[in-house]
N, C-alpha and C positions, 0 to 999 in steps of 0.2 A: 504494500500499500506505499510506501514512502517512496517509491519511485515514482508511481502515479502523484503522487503530492508535488514530488520534485519537480517535473514534468509541468504539470498547473502552474508554479510558481514560477518556473525559467520563463512561461510565455508572459509574465507582468513587466518581463524586462525589456527596455530594445521602442517603446512605442513612442516618443518622444514628439512631441510637436516638431516637427519640421521645420526647416528655414533658417537665416542667418541672424543669428543671438552675437551681442555683443557679448564682446568679453568682458569691459565693465561696467557688466547688470550682474545683480545675482543669478544665484545657476537654480532658480525656484524649484526644476526640474530633476535636476542631480542632489537637491538638500529632499527632497518627496522620497528619491527612490531610498535616501539611505534609513528618511523617520520607517517607510516600510518595510527596510531589509531587516527591522527588528522583529518586527511579529512575525514576516514570511520563516525567518530561523528561530521561534519559538514552535511555529506550525511543523515547521524538519524537529525538531526538537523534542518532541511530543513524543509520550512514550505508549499512552493507552488513544484509542481512535476518542476518549472521549476527551483527553487534554490535547488532543490536536482540535477537535472539536469546539474547544473554551478558547485556543489561541485563536484558531479560523473571526470568532465574533467577535472577539476584540480586536482582529485586523480589522471587523466590517465597522463596529464605531468608530474605529481610527479616521477609516477607507469615508466616513460620511462627513467627521470634521474636517477631514483634506476637501473634502468635494466644497460645504462649505465657504469655507474660509477661503478657495482660491476663489471663487465664484464672486464672494464677496472683495477680495484687493483688487480682480479685474475690473469688474463695475464700477468700483472708486477711480478708475484710472481709464473711464472710457466717456463721450460728449454724451448727449442725453440721446441720440435717435444710435449711437452704437449702443445703449446701453437696453435702450430698447431692442434692437435684432437681437444682442443676446439673450433677454430675460423671455425672447419668444423662444431661442431655439435651444432653452434651457428648458424650458415647459413642455418641450416637444421631447430633448429628450429623457425627460422625466416620465414619461404616458412611454416612450419606448422600452426605460428600463422597466417601469411596471407590468406592462405585455413580456416580456423577455421576462422578469421572473417568474409569471406568468409560467410561464414555456418550461420556467426551468423547476418548476415546483412540480409538473406533471414528469416530469425527466425523468427529473434524482428523484427514485424514490426507493425504501425498502426493499420491492421487491425485485429492483436493478440493480442495487449497490447492495445490498443487503445494512448492515450495521455502522457501516458507515458512508450511507447515503448524503446525511444531515452534514459532513465533510466534504465531500464533493457537493453539493448544491452548493454552504456558504463561500463554497470555493471560487464557482461557476461566479454567482453574483459578485464576490471581489471583482476578480479579473474585470465584470462589467465599468463599474464604479470606478475600482484602479484606471481605467482606460479615460472618464470624462475624467478623473481628477485629473491626470499626466497631460491630457491635453489642455486643462484650463492653468494652469501652474507654463505649462508650454507658452499658450498666450498674454501670463503675464510678461513671459519676458520678450517676448516682440514685443510689447508698450514701451519699455525703457527708450 
């Protein structure tokens, strides 16, 4: 099971927003990766499915905080028309996320994954939020 978890966690790395980044601005994406690496390591270090699931749940909470902080900080650097556009985009993303969660809930089931279904489900959900938070932190880098 740890191999599957490691493969899932590797999927988190390397999806930063593309573009030319000013080397004189803070590396928000890199800092985000560092903060999340500690959570990823706790999942990998788990000795039981339950401890890995708890660590994954903690990561989900941290990702939600990251998503909200990145969104808040990007919004603070935008003009009113840009804010309206990002607000609309984020609302659409939230609808997408909720629809994706509904799909994942039907796919990552106990019948398919056995006792590790909760870990598989949380991992898939975390991957989705990780990508969006990383994207928002990347936007912030572009706005300096």
